[in-house]
C-alpha positions in Angstrom: -0.3 -0.1 0.0 1.5 3.3 -1.2 1.5 6.4 1.3 -1.3 8.2 -0.6 -3.8 5.5 -0.3 -3.0 5.0 3.2 -3.9 8.4 3.8 -6.9 8.6 1.8 -8.6 5.8 3.9 -7.1 7.0 7.2 -8.8 10.8 6.2 -12.1 9.2 5.1 -12.3 7.2 8.4 -11.2 10.3 10.3 -14.1 12.2 8.7 -16.7 9.4 8.7 -16.0 7.3 11.5 -18.2 9.4 14.0 -21.3 8.6 11.5 -20.5 5.2 12.1 -23.3 4.9 15.1 -25.9 5.8 12.9 -25.2 3.5 9.9 -27.4 1.2 11.7 -30.4 3.4 11.5 -33.0 2.8 8.8 -33.8 6.2 8.6 -36.2 8.8 10.3 -39.7 8.6 10.7 -41.5 11.1 8.6 -45.3 11.0 8.2 -45.9 7.1 8.5 -43.0 6.6 6.3 -39.1 5.7 6.2 -37.2 8.9 4.9 -33.3 7.7 4.3 -30.6 10.5 5.0 -29.6 11.9 1.6 -25.7 12.5 0.9 -25.2 14.9 -2.0 -22.0 14.5 -3.4 -20.2 17.1 -5.8 -17.2 16.1 -7.6 -14.8 17.3 -10.3 -14.7 13.3 -11.5 -16.5 11.9 -14.7 -18.1 9.1 -13.4 -18.1 6.7 -10.4 -15.4 4.9 -12.4 -13.2 7.8 -12.6 -13.2 9.2 -8.6 -10.2 10.3 -7.1 -8.9 8.2 -4.6 -9.6 10.2 -1.8 -13.6 10.3 -2.7 -13.2 6.3 -3.8 -11.6 6.1 0.1 -14.6 7.9 1.5 -17.1 5.6 -0.3 -15.2 2.6 0.7 -15.3 3.8 4.3 -19.1 4.8 4.4 -20.0 1.5 2.7 -17.6 -0.8 5.5 -19.7 1.4 8.2 -23.0 0.4 6.6 -24.3 3.6 4.7 -25.2 1.4 1.3 -26.8 3.7 -1.3 -30.5 2.6 -1.5 -30.6 0.7 1.7 -29.3 2.8 4.5 -28.8 6.0 3.0 -29.3 7.7 -1.1 -26.1 9.1 -2.6 -27.0 12.2 -4.8 -24.1 11.9 -7.0 -23.2 15.3 -9.2 -20.1 14.6 -11.4 -18.9 17.7 -13.1 -16.6 15.9 -15.5 -13.6 18.7 -15.8 -16.9 21.2 -16.4 -16.5 24.1 -13.9 -19.5 25.7 -15.5 -21.6 23.0 -14.2 -21.2 23.6 -10.4 -23.4 26.4 -9.3 -26.1 24.5 -11.3 -25.2 21.2 -9.3 -24.8 23.0 -6.2 -28.4 24.7 -6.3 -29.7 21.3 -7.4 -28.1 19.6 -4.7 -29.6 22.3 -1.9 -33.0 22.3 -3.7 -33.3 18.5 -3.2 -32.4 19.3 0.5 -29.8 16.5 1.1 -29.1 16.0 4.8 -25.1 16.7 3.9 -23.1 17.6 1.0 -19.6 15.7 0.4 -17.8 18.4 -2.0 -14.5 16.6 -3.4 -12.3 19.9 -4.4 -12.0 23.3 -3.9 -13.9 24.5 -6.9 -16.6 22.3 -5.5 -16.4 23.2 -2.0 -16.5 26.8 -3.3 -19.8 26.4 -5.1 -21.6 24.8 -2.4 -20.9 27.3 0.0 -22.3 29.9 -2.4 -25.3 27.9 -2.4 -26.2 27.2 1.3 -25.4 28.3 4.4 -27.5 26.0 6.3 -26.9 22.4 4.8 -23.4 21.0 6.4 -21.1 20.3 4.1 -17.8 17.9 4.2 -15.1 19.5 2.1 -12.3 17.5 0.9 -9.8 20.3 -0.2 -5.5 21.5 0.3 -5.9 23.8 2.9 -9.4 25.3 4.1 -8.0 28.3 5.9 -6.0 29.4 3.2 -8.6 29.2 0.2 -10.7 31.2 2.2 -13.5 28.2 3.2 -13.2 28.8 6.8 -11.6 31.3 9.0 -10.0 28.9 11.7 -9.9 24.9 10.9 -10.2 24.4 14.4 -13.6 26.2 14.9 -15.2 26.7 11.8 -18.0 28.3 12.6 -20.0 27.7 9.7 -21.9 24.6 8.0 -18.5 23.9 6.4 -15.8 21.3 7.5 -13.8 18.5 6.3 -10.4 17.4 5.9 -7.3 19.7 4.8 -5.0 17.8 3.1 -1.7 19.0 3.5 0.6 16.9 0.8 3.2 19.1 0.1 4.1 19.1 4.1 3.4 15.7 4.7 6.2 15.0 1.6 
């Protein structure tokens, strides 16, 4: 296993491990029906088979924790496929669908969803969230955005 793959798995586990206790829930009751939690995903990838290693690691860890698409959660996936002009409309679409949380893969995606909502929790997977202006302080984001800052150059 290469160091980057290891860091990808560890980062994904660190972000989503606290959600493990919720993974056994079958959903929330809403008007007599079960509503599964909806996880919105916005990434630069071209599709599910073209995910960057960090996003792929997060999905692997979610599945390991029991968050299975269609059974214990619903994933709303949006792939911009290298076309940044799609970001605002995809971010707005996820907000309109009232997802429970948005996973933003990359700085451009994180900025787009931050503009689109101030209430839906955003988990950003970016380089340095403070330096990028997404949060004032990574220890205390004081907004609806949190995530993993990836200090790759510092680790190298």
